[in-house]
N, C-alpha and C positions, 0 to 999 in steps of 0.2 A: 747487147743486153736482151735477155729472153724473159718475157713475163712469166711469173710463177704465182699462182694462188695458193695461199697457205694460211690456215687458222682464221679464215674470214678476212684476211688482209691480202693486198696485192704487193708483190715484190718483183724484183728482176734479178736474175742470176747472171753475173758478168762472166765472160770467158776466162778472166784471170782468177776466178774463184771467190770474188767478193759478192756480197748480197746487198742489193740496194732496196731500201724501204721508202717508197715515195712519200707516203703520208707523213712520215717523221723526217723526211729529207735526210735520212741517215744511211751511212755505209757500215756494213758489218763485215769483219774479217776475223778469221780464226787461225790460231797457231802460226804466228809470224816467226817464232824461233829466231829472233834477231840475235846476232853475234854467235851463232852456232859455229861459224868458221873459226872465230878466235877461241872459243871453248875447246874445240878439237886441237887447235894449235898448242894450247897450254898443256894438253895431255899427249903431245908428241906426234899427232897426226896432222900433217901440214896440207891444208886444202886452201883454195883461193879465198882470201879474206874479205871479199867484196859482197857477200850475201846481203848484208844489211842495206847497203846502197841500192842493190837491185830490188829488194823487197819494198823499201820505202819509195823508190821510184815508181813501182807499179801501183802503190796506194795513191800516190800523187796523180797518176794517170786516171785511176778510177774516180777520184774526187773531181778531176776535171771533166770527165765524161758524164758524170751524173749531176754535178753541181751540189753534191752533198755538203751540208753544213754541220753535220754531226758524224762522229766516227765512234763505233763501239768495237773494241777488240775482245774476242772471246777466249782469252787465256793463253798461256804459254807464249806470251809476248816476246820475252827473251828466253834463250835456251837455258839460262840459269838466273837466279836472283841478282847476281853481280854483273849481268850482261850490260845493263845500262851504263855502268861505270867504264866499260871497255870500248864504247863507241868512239871510233876515230872522228876527227874534227869534221870531216865532210859529211859523214852520215849523221853526226850529232846536229849539224846545221840543218840538214834536210828534215830531221824529225822535229826540231824546234819550230821550223817554219810551218810544218803541217799542224802541230798542236796549237800554234797561234792562230791559224786560219780557220780552225774548226773547233767545235765543242767536242773534245776528245776524252773518252773514258776508257781506261785500262781495266778490264776484268782479269783478275789474276788466275793462274792455273797451277797445275802440279809442278811444272818446271820452274816457276818464278813466284812462289807463294809469298816471298818476302821482298819482292822488288821495290825499289825506291823510285820516286818521281824525280828525275834529274833533267828532263827535257820537256816538261809541260804535260798538261792533261791532269785528270783526277783518277784515283784508284777506287775500285769496288770489288767485292768478292762475287756478287751477283746483283742483278737489277730486275725489276719488273716494270715494263713500259707498255702502256695501253693493253694490259692484260697478258702480255707475252713475257715469259721469264728468259732472261739472258744469263747464261752461266757457262763455265768451261766444259764440264763433263755432264752428259745426260744423267739425270737422276732417276733410277728405276722406281716405278710407282708414281711418278709425277703425272698428274691428270690435267694440269694447266698447259696451255700452249707453251712450247719451249724451243729456244734456239741455243745450240751448243757447238762445241768443236771436239778437241781431244783425240779422236780416233783416227784422223787423217784418212777417211774412207776412200778406197780406190776400187775400180771395177775392171775385171779382166774381160777384154772383148777380142773377137776375131774379126779383123778387117783385111780384106783382100789376101787371104791365106796367111796372114801373120797375126800373132797375138800381141796385143798392146794392153797396157794398164793405164786407165784414165782416172784422174781425180773426179769425185762425184759427190753430190749431196745425197743424204739418206733421209727419207721421210717416213715417219710412222703415222698411219691414219687411224683415227678413232671416230668419235661422234662429230657431227657437223660443228664447225667452229673451233674444234680442238686440233690436236696434231703436234708432232715434235719433229724437229729437223736438226741433223748434224751437218754442219758446213764442211766443205772440203778444206784442207789445209792451204793457207795462202803463202807461207814462207818459201823462200828459194831453196833452202836445204831441208826439205821435209819429205820423208818417204811415205809409206802408207800401209794401212791394214785392209785386207779384203772386206768389201762392204757387207758381205754376208756372214762374216765371222760371228760365231756364237756370242762373243763378248758384246758386239754391237746389238745383236738381236735381244739379248738379255737386258741391256741398258735401256732399250726402247719400249719395254713392256710397262703397262698394258697397251696392246695395240691389236687392231683387227687385221692390219696388213702393213708390210714394210717394203718400200721401193727405193731403188737407186735412180737418180736423175743425172743424165749426162748430156752435155751440149752435143747437138747433132745439126750443124748448120744454123738455120734460123729458128730452131725449135729445141725443146728438151725431150730426149728419148727416155722412156720409162722402162726399167727392168725390175720385175718382181724379185724380191729377195726372200720373203717369208709371208706365209698366210696362216691365219688362225685356223686350227682344225675345225671342221664342221661338226 
């Protein structure tokens, strides 16, 4: 875990792309896209069907590492609203155990706007906790501190003469105590959008500056994405 100060609060960004909020003893994860494998299989594209097990296993590891008692998911929890009905028994048991062990809140997203609760937890379209808004997609024009997902931001880096793409957090900076953050996607079967894509920059306005944050050993490396014109 690497400490991260944001909007007047202290967080920690885990290597598996979860965000831990110590003051609330809460774990935040975005874009799980559970049952994406079974969704593709229904449409004739056969890929390994164990993505939900792997994603839920990594959440369990993050809960164990942080001791979190609350979990907030920031939308696109399932790849479609019917995904929760397709969970095979093993993955369903894993999920039920996690929602029993924590205060689990599902924030819905554009992929699962009509998801039903079948394995525990509660549903919300968005929340405001301790002055921070939790929602799926960053809302352009939002001036309150905000945590969201949706975009699956990734950053292209050159490491040892080869190019790699790494999941990253995107942070928009404003006045002291404000700011907005897009979390990296957590799910096993999630691609990504370039962190500097105009769609992300537009969604994060108003801002004075926008940066990408990537794990670099025991620290977070900062890469400028956008700066307000002088």
